[in-house]
N, C-alpha and C positions, 0 to 999 in steps of 0.2 A: 285483415288478419289472415294468417296462413292456416290452412286446414290441418287439424290435428291428425288427420288420416294420412298426411304426407309421408312418404318413405323416409326413414331416418338414416342419416349418414354416421357411421362409426367414427370415433375420434374425440379429441378434446378441443373445445373452442378456446383459442388464445386471443383475448380481446386487446385491441390497440387503441389507446387514447392519445390525444395531444394536449392542447390547452384547455383549462377549465376556467369559467368565469365565476367570480363571487356572486352571491345572490343579489339581484337587483343591479348588477353592473352592466351598463350598456356595452354592446359589442361595437368596437370601432376599429377601422383599419384592418390589420391582419386578423384581429379577433373576430371579425365578421365572417370569416371563412367557415366552411362546413365542418372543419375539424375542431372547432371550439364549442364546447357544450357548457350549459349552466350547472352550477353547484347542485341545485335542487334535482335536476335530471340525473346527475351522477349518483347522488344519494339514493334516489328512487331505484336506479339500476342495481346498486349494491343490495338494497332491500329485496329486490326481485331475486337476485342470486341466492339470498338467504332463504326466502320463501320456498324456492325450488329445492332446498336442502343440498345445495352444491358446495363442495369443498374447494376453497381457493388455495392453490399451491404455488410455490415458487417455480420458476422456469427450470431451474436445475433439478428439482425433484421430479417434475414431469418428464424431463429429458432422460433421466436415468431409470425411469420405471420400465418394467417389462411390459410388452404389448398386451399380455393377458391380464395384467394388473392395472392397466391404465385407468379404467373407470373408477376403481377404488382409490387410486393414487391422486388423481387430479380431475375434478369435475370441470374446473375452469381455471385459466391463468389470466391475470390482469397485467398489462404492460402499458408503459407510457413512453413516448418518444420526445426528444428535443431538450429535456431538462429545463423546462420553463419554471419560473418562480411559483406559478400556480400549483406545481406538483407539491410544493411544501405548504403553501398557504391554504389551498383548497382540498387537494386530493389526500394529503397526509392526515389531516384531522378526520376526514370522512372514513378513511381506512381504519384509523385507530378506533373510532367509535364502533366499528363493526368487528374489531379484533382480527383484522386480516392485513396482509402485506401485499406488495406488488413489486414488479420488476420495472426499473427505470433505465432507459437508454439515453446517455448524455453525450454531447459533443464537448470534449475536454477543452477546446479553445474558447467555448462560451461560458464556462464555469466562472462565476464571479462578475460577469458583465450584467448591465442593467436589464432586468426582466428575466434573468436566469438564476438557477440555483447557485448557492455558494458552497464551498467545500465544507464549511461548518454545518450547513443544513443537510448536505449529503451524508455527513458522518452521523448526525443525529438520526436521520431516517434509517440508515443502515443499522444502527444500534437497536432501533425499534423493530427490526425484522424485515425491512425492505432490502432489495438487492439492486445493484447497479452494474450495468454493462455498457458496451461501447455502441455509439452511434457514429463512429469515426471521429477524427480530431476536429475537422471543420465540417460544417453541414454543406457538403458539396456532392454532386453526383459522382459516384465511384466508377461507373461504367465509362470506359474510354480514357481513364487516367493513364499516363505513362507508368511503367512498372515501378520505378523508384518512388514516384509520388503516391501511388496506390499503397505500397508497402508502408510509407511514412504515415499515411492517414490511419491505417489499421494498427500498426505497431506502436506508434506514439500514444494513441488513445488508450490502448490496452496497458501499456507500461505505466502511464500516469495514474490511471485508476487503481492499478494493483499497488503501486507505491504509496498512494494516499490512503487506501482502504485496507490494505493487508489481506486481501482475498483474491483468489484467481478470477480473472474475467474470462468467461467461457463463451459468451455469445455476442454476436455483432448484429445490429439492426441497420440495414442499409438505408441511407437517406433517400427519400422520395420513392422507395420501393423498387428502384432500378437495380437489377443484379444480373450477372452473367457468369460464365464458367471461370473467367479470369479472376473475378472478385471472390468467388467461393474458393478457388484454388489458393489464392493469396491468403485468405482468411485461415484456411487450414495450415498453410505454411508458417504463419506467425503464431499459431497456437490456439485459435478459436475452435470450439467443438462444433458449432453450428451457426448458420446465418439465418436471421429472421427477416421475412419480407412481408408483403401485404396482399397475399393471395387469399381470397375469400373462400376458405375451406377449413374444416377441422384438421387438427394436427395429430401426428402419431409420435410416440417417444422414440428417440434415436434417429429420427429422420431429419435431413437437412435439404432444402431450406425449411424452416419452421413457418408454416402458414399462420397468418394473423388476420383477424377480422376487425376492420376499422369501425369504430362507433362514431357516428356523425351527429351533428346537431339535430337532424331531423329523424334520427332513429327512434322509433316509438318503442314503448315497453312491450307491446305485442310482437313487434318484429324481433326485438332482442330475445324475448322468450322463445320464439320459434327457432332462432339461430342457436340458442343454448341447448335446445332439445335436439338439434341436428336435423331439422326438417328439410327435406330435399329441395322443396320449392324455393325457400328463402335463399339458400346457397346458390342454386342454379341461376336464379334471376340476377343476383349480384355478380356471380362469376361470368355470366354471359356479357353483362354490361362492361365489365372490366376487360374482358377479352377483346371486345370490339374496339376498345379504345387503345389497346396496347401498341399496335403497330404505328398508328399516327403519333402517339406520344414518343416512341423511340425515334421517329423521323424528326420530330420537333426537337428532341433532346440533342440530336446531332447538329441541326442547322439553326434552330431558333429557340434555345433553351429558355430565354426570357419570357416567351409566351406561355410556358408551363410554370413560371415562377421558380425555376430551378437555378441554383447557383452552381457554376462550374469552376473548376480549379483555375486560379489565376485571374478571376474576374473581380476579385476584391470583395469587401464586405459592405 
C-alpha cells in the first residue's frame, strides 16, 4: 500500500480499461493478458470510486473545464479501448447499476465482427449516456504510416462514427499507445480536439495528449485508491517502469512489431 503521506499530484485520473471477463469466466488466449480484468474486480473499483465521493464525468466535459474548476468538474474519467463485446455485456450493466457513463474508443473496421460491439449496441449505449470516439479505423500502429494511410485511418473512423451516431467525434485514442508529432498533427488536421495515450499521469483539461492510467488485472484496490488520490509514489513507480521500456519498444515496433503483439499496416488481420 502506498503511504497516505505521499505528495499529491494535481490533475484528474483518466482510467483506461480494455476487456472485461464475465464472473467465473476463465481467461483463455488473448483474455489471459494483463489488460483483461474480471467483472467482480471492475464492480469493486466502481464502488471504490463511489466511496471516495468521486464524480465520474465524460471526457468532453473534463476537456472543456477550466483548469481552476477541474476538481469540481471531473474527479475521474473512465475510458475503454478496442470496442470489445464485453463493453456491452459486462461494463455497460455495471455502469448503469452505478448510474454513471463512460467513454468508449472503437475501431470502426471491427464493429459487428465476432467478439466486438455492434452498431445497435453502440447506439443503445450512447442513448444511455455513454460516449464513443475513435481508436482509428483498423487496430494498427499509427506511427510510421505513410501520410495518406494515416489520414485514412483517422478520417474514416471519425466520419463513420459521426454518420452513425449523429455526434461530433472529438477524441482519438492511439492503438498500443504509440504516438508522435506526425500522428497528433494529422489528428488536428482532420478535426480531432485531442489525442489520448497511455502515459501514467493525471490529466489537465485542454491539454493534449490526454494521459490515461491503464487498469490491469493485477491492479489492487489499494493501488487504485492511491492513484485516484494522486499519490506521487504510485505514479512515479509506474511512469519510471514505462519510461525504461519505451525506447526498446520503439525499436521493436520498427523492426520486429510481432514481438510486441502489434499489428502494422498491410500485415492483414
